[in-house]
C-alpha positions in Angstrom: 93.4 26.4 117.1 92.3 26.3 113.5 88.8 27.8 113.0 88.5 27.6 109.3 90.6 26.1 106.6 90.2 25.6 102.8 91.7 22.7 100.7 92.3 23.3 97.1 89.2 25.5 97.0 87.9 27.0 93.8 85.3 29.6 93.7 83.1 31.3 91.2 79.7 31.4 89.6 78.0 28.6 87.6 80.8 26.9 85.9 83.1 29.8 85.7 86.0 29.7 88.2 87.0 33.1 89.5 89.8 32.1 92.0 91.2 28.6 92.3 93.6 26.6 94.4 93.0 28.6 97.7 94.7 26.8 100.6 94.5 28.7 104.0 94.2 28.0 107.6 92.7 30.7 109.8 93.3 30.5 113.5 91.3 31.5 116.5 91.5 35.3 117.2 93.1 36.1 113.8 92.2 39.2 111.8 92.5 38.2 108.1 92.1 40.6 105.3 91.6 40.0 101.5 93.2 42.6 99.3 92.9 42.8 95.6 91.5 45.0 92.7 87.7 45.2 92.0 86.5 42.1 90.3 89.4 40.0 91.5 87.1 37.6 93.5 87.3 38.7 97.1 83.6 38.8 97.5 83.2 35.4 95.8 85.7 33.9 98.2 83.8 35.3 101.2 80.5 34.1 100.0 81.9 30.7 99.5 83.4 30.5 102.9 80.0 31.1 104.5 78.2 28.8 102.1 76.2 31.5 100.2 77.9 29.9 97.1 78.9 26.4 96.6 82.5 25.7 95.9 83.5 24.8 92.3 86.3 22.6 93.6 87.9 21.5 96.9 86.3 22.3 100.2 85.8 24.6 103.2 86.1 23.2 106.8 84.9 24.9 109.8 86.2 23.5 113.0 87.4 20.6 110.8 83.8 19.9 109.5 83.0 20.2 105.9 80.6 23.1 105.7 78.6 21.4 103.0 77.5 18.9 105.6 76.6 21.5 108.3 73.0 22.4 109.1 71.9 26.0 108.6 71.5 26.2 112.3 75.1 25.1 112.9 76.4 27.6 110.4 74.4 30.5 112.1 75.6 29.6 115.5 79.3 29.7 114.5 79.5 32.1 111.6 78.1 35.8 111.3 78.1 37.6 108.0 78.1 41.3 107.2 77.9 42.1 103.4 77.9 45.3 101.5 74.3 45.0 100.4 72.1 47.8 102.0 69.8 46.6 104.9 66.4 48.0 104.9 64.6 46.6 108.1 61.7 48.9 107.8 60.7 50.5 111.2 63.0 48.4 113.3 65.2 50.2 115.8 68.9 49.5 116.2 68.0 47.3 119.1 65.6 45.3 117.0 68.2 44.7 114.3 70.7 43.5 116.8 68.1 41.3 118.3 67.9 39.5 114.9 71.4 38.1 115.5 70.0 36.1 118.5 67.7 34.2 116.2 70.0 31.1 116.1 69.9 30.8 119.8 66.2 31.5 120.6 63.8 28.7 121.2 61.1 27.0 119.1 58.8 30.0 119.3 61.6 32.4 118.7 60.8 34.6 121.7 63.8 36.3 123.2 64.7 35.6 126.9 66.5 37.7 129.5 69.7 36.2 128.3 69.0 37.4 124.6 68.4 40.9 125.9 71.6 40.9 127.9 73.7 39.6 124.8 72.0 42.4 122.6 72.9 45.1 125.1 76.4 43.6 125.6 77.0 43.6 121.8 75.8 47.3 121.5 78.1 48.3 124.3 81.1 46.5 122.8 80.7 48.5 119.5 80.1 51.5 121.5 76.6 52.0 120.1 74.5 52.0 123.3 73.0 55.4 122.6 71.7 54.2 119.2 69.5 51.3 120.7 66.2 53.1 120.4 66.8 55.0 117.2 65.3 53.8 114.0 68.0 51.9 112.0 67.0 53.7 108.7 67.7 57.1 110.2 71.3 56.3 111.2 74.5 57.4 109.4 76.5 54.9 107.4 79.0 54.7 110.2 76.4 54.1 112.9 74.7 51.5 110.7 77.9 49.7 110.3 78.4 49.5 114.0 74.9 48.2 114.6 75.4 45.5 112.0 78.6 44.5 113.8 76.7 44.3 117.0 74.1 42.2 115.4 77.0 39.9 114.2 78.3 39.8 117.7 75.0 39.0 119.2 75.2 35.6 117.4 78.2 34.8 119.5 80.1 33.5 116.5 83.5 32.1 116.3 83.9 33.6 112.9 82.8 37.0 111.4 83.1 37.5 107.6 82.7 41.0 106.3 82.7 42.3 102.8 84.3 45.9 102.6 83.3 46.9 106.1 84.9 50.4 105.7 83.4 51.3 102.3 81.4 54.6 102.3 82.6 55.4 105.8 84.4 58.7 106.7 87.9 58.5 108.2 86.7 58.5 111.9 84.3 55.6 111.4 86.7 53.6 109.3 89.2 53.6 112.0 86.6 53.0 114.6 85.3 50.0 112.8 88.8 48.5 112.4 89.6 49.0 116.0 86.3 47.3 117.0 87.2 44.4 114.8 90.7 44.3 116.3 89.4 44.4 119.8 87.0 41.4 118.9 90.0 39.2 118.0 92.0 40.2 121.0 89.4 40.2 123.7 86.8 37.8 122.5 89.0 35.4 120.4 86.8 35.9 117.4 88.3 35.2 113.9 87.6 38.1 111.5 87.8 37.7 107.8 87.1 40.9 105.8 87.7 42.2 102.3 89.4 45.7 102.3 90.5 48.5 100.0 92.4 50.4 102.5 96.0 49.0 102.2 97.2 51.2 105.0 94.6 50.0 107.5 95.2 46.4 106.5 98.9 47.0 107.3 98.1 48.4 110.7 95.2 46.3 111.9 95.3 42.9 110.3 97.3 39.7 111.2 97.1 38.0 107.9 96.8 39.5 104.4 95.5 37.4 101.4 96.4 39.1 98.0 94.0 38.1 95.3 94.5 38.7 91.6 94.1 37.1 88.2 92.3 34.0 89.4 94.7 33.0 92.0 96.2 33.9 95.5 99.2 36.1 94.7 100.5 35.9 98.4 99.4 35.1 101.8 101.2 36.0 105.1 101.6 38.8 107.7 101.1 42.3 106.2 104.6 43.0 107.2 105.9 40.1 105.0 103.6 40.4 101.9 102.7 44.1 101.6 106.0 44.9 99.8 106.4 47.7 97.2 106.7 45.2 94.3 103.9 42.9 95.3 101.4 45.8 95.9 102.4 47.3 92.6 101.8 43.9 91.0 98.6 43.4 92.8 97.0 46.8 91.8 99.0 47.5 88.6 100.2 50.8 90.0 102.4 52.8 87.7 102.1 56.3 89.2 102.1 55.5 93.0 104.1 53.4 95.3 103.2 51.6 98.5 105.8 52.0 101.2 106.0 49.4 104.0 108.0 51.8 106.1 105.4 54.5 105.9 102.4 52.1 105.8 100.7 53.9 103.0 100.6 54.9 99.3 102.5 57.8 97.9 101.9 59.3 94.5 105.0 59.5 92.3 106.6 62.8 91.2 106.9 63.7 87.6 110.7 63.5 87.3 110.3 64.6 83.7 108.9 68.0 84.9 110.7 71.0 86.1 113.0 70.0 89.0 113.2 71.6 92.4 115.9 70.9 95.0 114.7 70.3 98.5 117.1 70.7 101.4 115.4 68.6 104.1 115.7 66.0 106.9 114.1 64.8 110.1 110.6 64.8 108.5 110.7 68.5 107.4 110.6 67.5 103.7 107.7 65.0 103.6 105.0 67.5 103.1 107.1 69.4 100.7 107.7 66.3 98.5 104.0 65.6 98.4 103.0 69.2 97.5 105.5 69.3 94.7 104.3 65.9 93.5 100.7 67.1 93.3 101.8 70.0 91.2 103.7 68.1 88.7 107.3 69.0 89.8 110.4 66.7 89.6 112.2 66.5 93.0 115.9 66.3 93.9 116.6 66.1 97.6 119.4 65.6 100.2 121.6 65.1 101.8 119.5 62.5 103.6 120.8 59.5 105.8 119.1 56.3 104.9 117.3 56.1 108.3 115.6 59.4 107.9 111.8 59.6 107.5 112.4 62.1 104.7 114.5 59.5 102.9 111.6 57.0 102.9 109.0 59.5 101.8 111.4 60.8 99.0 112.0 57.2 97.8 108.4 56.5 97.7 107.5 59.6 95.5 110.5 58.7 93.2 112.6 61.7 94.0 116.3 61.8 93.1 118.0 61.4 96.5 121.5 62.3 97.5 121.9 59.8 100.4 124.4 59.1 103.1 124.8 56.2 105.4 123.0 56.3 108.7 124.7 57.9 111.7 127.6 59.2 109.7 128.7 62.8 109.0 128.1 64.0 105.6 131.1 63.5 103.3 132.6 66.2 101.0 131.8 63.9 98.1 128.1 64.0 98.8 128.4 67.7 99.5 130.0 68.2 96.1 127.1 66.3 94.5 124.6 68.4 96.3 126.3 71.6 94.9 126.2 70.1 91.4 122.6 69.4 91.6 121.7 72.7 93.0 123.6 74.4 90.3 121.3 72.4 87.8 118.1 73.8 89.0 116.4 77.3 89.2 114.6 76.8 92.6 115.6 75.5 96.0 113.4 74.8 99.0 114.9 75.0 102.5 112.3 72.8 104.3 113.2 74.1 107.8 115.3 71.0 108.7 116.9 71.1 112.1 120.6 71.6 112.0 123.0 69.5 114.0 126.5 68.1 114.0 125.9 65.5 111.2 124.0 67.5 108.7 125.4 71.0 109.1 126.6 70.8 105.6 123.0 70.9 104.4 122.7 74.5 105.6 125.9 75.2 103.5 123.9 73.9 100.5 121.4 76.6 101.1 124.1 79.1 101.5 125.5 78.2 98.2 122.0 78.5 96.6 121.5 81.9 98.0 125.1 83.0 97.1 124.6 82.0 93.4 121.2 83.8 93.1 118.9 80.9 93.2 115.3 81.5 94.3 115.3 79.8 97.7 112.0 79.4 99.6 111.8 78.7 103.3 109.4 78.1 106.1 111.9 79.3 108.8 111.3 82.3 110.9 113.4 85.2 109.8 115.3 85.3 113.2 116.3 81.6 112.8 117.3 82.1 109.2 119.5 85.0 110.1 121.4 82.9 112.6 122.0 80.2 110.0 122.6 82.2 106.9 123.7 85.7 108.2 123.2 88.6 105.7 122.1 86.0 102.9 118.9 85.4 104.8 117.6 88.7 103.3 117.5 86.9 99.9 115.1 84.1 101.2 111.5 83.9 100.1 109.7 83.5 103.4 106.5 81.5 103.1 103.8 81.4 105.7 102.2 78.3 104.4 102.1 75.9 101.5 99.7 78.1 99.5 102.5 80.7 99.3 105.2 78.2 98.8 103.5 76.5 95.8 102.4 79.8 94.4 106.0 81.0 94.5 107.4 77.9 93.0 104.8 77.6 90.2 105.4 81.2 89.2 109.2 80.9 89.5 109.3 83.7 91.8 112.7 85.0 93.0 111.3 87.7 95.2 109.0 87.5 98.2 105.3 86.9 97.5 103.7 90.2 96.8 101.2 89.7 99.7 104.1 89.7 102.2 106.2 92.8 102.9 110.0 92.3 102.9 110.3 93.2 106.4 107.7 90.7 107.7 108.3 87.3 109.4 106.6 84.1 108.8 
């Protein structure tokens, strides 16, 4: 069932059009997110959808009725709005703020009934804010306030909730909690949620539909899995030094491949954190040998590393091994990321052998006992690192010996 649709909608202020030709149909129980750079018109679209701004062209239809012809009471009974503007309700408690959401349903005198009380308590329980009911709203944290405002919106019993940047200024825990609450509303209550967001990774994981807004038009509209692709996200935000990865569901900074290069022998996720650490410190990265289905392959690709790659589920070829040797010979430092060694990637341990045998500085996170099993007497030449602080200190200083804080006989 279509709850809201737009027909050739143009939005803006005065006579200035900010975004035009918006044609969307939002279904019951969908979670729809608007993504785009600051100033792209996301908030303007939201305000036009809920009639806070008049369309500059086309129309907005709620349950197939032109919103310009609906009464304020009809709009309030079907649509709830949570904006970014700070709410300062004086000495009202959280319970009082949520009760304000019942205003469209109260009688002529506006006096709450038992039903209104039940709806308020249900809304607070749904957002897990029961314990906040009798606390003053102004004394709550940002995350707690956001949950109370969501409860107020729920108390209206709307079909549609429109939110402008509901996760801004929230810490990680509350961002996730708010998104899970919204997700649950769509699934359990059939409420349609439309929100502007800046968190691309949260949009990918929580939303049903992504609307990409840039340069006065809709760049793309569809499921996050379909539209949040590397090229479209780069175009949307003009990112030159970062990459959005659909496989990883997040943004990765790009390595400085013009900087000093380090070879990372990795696999099975062992290299992901190493790539990120090297990227932060301005190093270029060469890595391998990685099958194309390995998580390290996807992280390395996202940071822009040079990758020696193999086909998935195949043993490493001698040609790839030779390329690995060539690349190791061209660098001064190698990192053994502590990859697990099995039948298909045993040649990666031979790359580390080669690096040790040719006098390269080789850093590792492995325990000494494990390293000796893999590399024999050559393990004595490894630089054993207990953590990333030691690793990056050694790599930055170009150390070929153990960090001075760690005796040669110690283990990780």
